[in-house]
C-alpha positions as CSV (number, residue, x, y, z in Angstrom):
1,M,48.0,89.7,189.0
2,G,44.5,89.0,188.6
3,R,42.8,88.0,185.4
4,L,40.5,91.0,185.6
5,M,43.4,93.3,186.1
6,V,45.1,91.8,183.0
7,L,42.1,92.2,180.8
8,G,41.6,95.8,182.0
9,L,45.3,96.7,181.1
10,R,45.0,94.9,177.8
11,C,41.9,96.7,176.8
12,V,43.5,100.2,177.8
13,L,46.5,99.1,175.7
14,A,44.3,98.1,172.8
15,M,42.3,101.4,172.8
16,L,45.8,103.3,173.1
17,L,47.1,101.4,170.0
18,A,43.8,102.0,167.9
19,G,44.3,105.8,168.9
20,C,48.0,105.7,167.7
21,L,46.8,104.2,164.5
22,F,44.0,106.7,164.1
23,V,46.5,109.4,164.6
24,Q,48.7,108.1,161.9
25,G,46.1,107.2,159.5
26,V,43.8,110.2,159.8
27,M,45.3,112.9,161.9
28,V,48.7,113.3,160.4
29,P,47.3,113.5,156.7
30,L,44.9,116.2,158.1
31,L,47.8,117.9,159.8
32,A,50.0,117.9,156.6
33,A,46.9,119.3,154.6
34,D,46.5,122.0,157.2
35,M,50.2,122.9,157.2
36,D,50.2,123.0,153.4
37,G,47.2,125.2,153.0
38,G,48.1,127.5,155.9
39,G,51.1,129.3,154.4
40,G,52.5,131.4,157.2
41,D,55.7,131.3,158.8
42,L,55.6,127.6,159.7
43,S,55.1,126.3,156.1
44,H,58.9,125.4,155.8
45,L,58.5,123.1,158.8
46,R,55.9,121.0,157.4
47,V,58.1,117.9,156.4
48,P,60.1,117.8,159.6
49,C,56.9,118.1,161.7
50,I,55.1,115.6,160.0
51,V,58.1,113.2,160.2
52,I,58.7,113.9,163.8
53,T,55.0,113.1,164.7
54,V,54.9,109.8,162.6
55,L,58.0,108.7,164.4
56,G,56.8,110.0,167.8
57,V,53.6,107.9,167.4
58,A,55.5,105.0,166.3
59,A,57.7,105.2,169.4
60,V,54.5,105.1,171.4
61,E,53.2,102.0,169.5
62,V,56.6,100.2,170.1
63,V,56.2,100.8,173.9
64,L,52.5,99.7,173.9
65,V,53.4,96.4,172.0
66,C,56.5,95.7,174.5
67,V,54.1,96.2,177.5
68,W,51.5,93.9,175.8
69,R,54.3,91.4,175.6
70,L,55.3,91.9,179.2
71,L,51.9,91.4,180.3
72,T,51.7,88.3,178.6
73,M,54.7,87.1,180.5
74,V,53.1,88.2,183.8
75,R,50.0,86.2,182.9
76,R,52.2,83.1,182.1
77,G,54.4,83.8,185.1
78,T,57.6,84.1,183.2
79,V,58.1,87.9,183.6
80,F,61.1,87.2,186.2
81,S,63.2,85.7,183.4
82,H,66.1,87.1,181.2
83,A,63.7,87.2,178.3
84,A,61.9,90.3,179.8
85,F,64.8,92.4,179.8
86,R,64.8,92.6,175.9
87,Y,61.2,94.2,176.1
88,V,62.3,96.4,178.9
89,D,65.3,97.6,177.0
90,V,63.2,98.4,174.0
91,I,60.9,100.5,176.1
92,I,63.7,102.4,177.4
93,G,65.2,103.0,173.9
94,A,61.6,104.1,172.3
95,V,61.0,106.5,175.2
96,V,64.5,108.1,174.7
97,A,63.9,108.2,171.1
98,A,60.4,109.8,171.8
99,A,62.1,112.4,174.0
100,A,64.7,113.3,171.4
101,L,61.9,113.5,168.8
102,V,60.1,116.0,171.1
103,F,63.4,118.1,171.6
104,A,63.9,118.0,168.0
105,L,60.4,119.6,167.7
106,A,61.4,122.3,170.1
107,V,64.7,123.2,168.3
108,L,62.7,123.4,164.8
109,F,60.2,125.8,166.5
110,A,62.8,127.8,168.4
111,P,64.0,130.4,165.8
112,G,61.9,133.1,164.6
113,E,58.6,134.7,165.8
114,A,56.2,132.1,164.8
115,V,56.2,130.1,168.0
116,P,56.2,132.0,171.3
117,P,59.2,131.1,173.5
118,G,56.9,129.7,176.2
119,I,55.6,127.0,173.9
120,V,59.1,126.0,173.0
121,L,60.1,125.9,176.7
122,L,57.0,123.9,177.4
123,I,58.0,121.3,174.7
124,C,61.5,121.2,176.1
125,G,59.6,120.3,179.4
126,V,57.8,117.5,177.8
127,S,60.9,116.3,176.5
128,L,62.6,116.2,180.1
129,A,59.6,114.5,181.2
130,A,60.2,111.9,178.8
131,L,63.7,111.2,179.9
132,G,62.6,111.0,183.4
133,V,60.1,108.2,182.3
134,A,63.1,106.5,180.7
135,L,65.2,106.9,183.9
136,T,62.3,105.4,185.9
137,V,61.8,102.6,183.5
138,L,65.8,101.9,183.9
139,V,65.4,102.0,187.7
140,L,62.5,99.4,187.4
141,R,64.8,97.2,185.0
142,T,67.4,97.3,187.9
143,L,64.8,96.0,190.2
144,L,63.8,93.3,187.6
145,R,67.5,92.3,187.3
146,Q,67.4,91.8,191.2
147,A,64.2,89.8,191.2
148,V,65.6,87.7,188.5
149,A,68.7,86.9,190.5
150,R,66.8,86.0,193.6
151,D,64.5,83.9,191.7
152,V,67.4,82.0,190.1
153,E,69.1,81.7,193.7
154,A,65.7,80.4,195.0
155,A,65.5,77.9,192.3
156,R,69.0,76.7,192.9
157,M,68.1,76.5,196.7
158,Q,65.1,74.4,196.1
159,A,66.9,72.1,193.9
160,E,69.5,71.5,196.6
161,L,66.9,71.1,199.3
162,D,65.1,68.5,197.0
163,E,68.3,66.5,196.6
164,V,68.8,66.6,200.4
165,I,65.2,65.3,201.1
């Protein structure tokens, strides 16, 4: 992976992290004020919605930090090691948690007439898509495991070859 690609990806990750911090610091309080002043049918869902939003953004931040750490390992050439599994496992857990949070939001919105059923179904679809992302990362983890095993085997064979020579 080239230096320019690593730098570009780091810039994107930094902008996404700054956006997440902006959402948590500015947008969530505005959402809370808007839900508080609006009255209506959803006023009893104010606290659960805000908690789900904050936890969801925190899950995204965890994923971004883990991708940053994996990118550092790529730059150093150490990504094909057992240390990378820790970050991949955390990414999988954070994405599954985010999917559960999105589904919990759909469950909160489902009863009553305040939120149309199509919106609830759309939120359930987003939760399903997040689970698909988690499963995709799980498949990539399996590929990483195979690559690490091959790297260890290649190092062992190289050591044997060095002994022979």
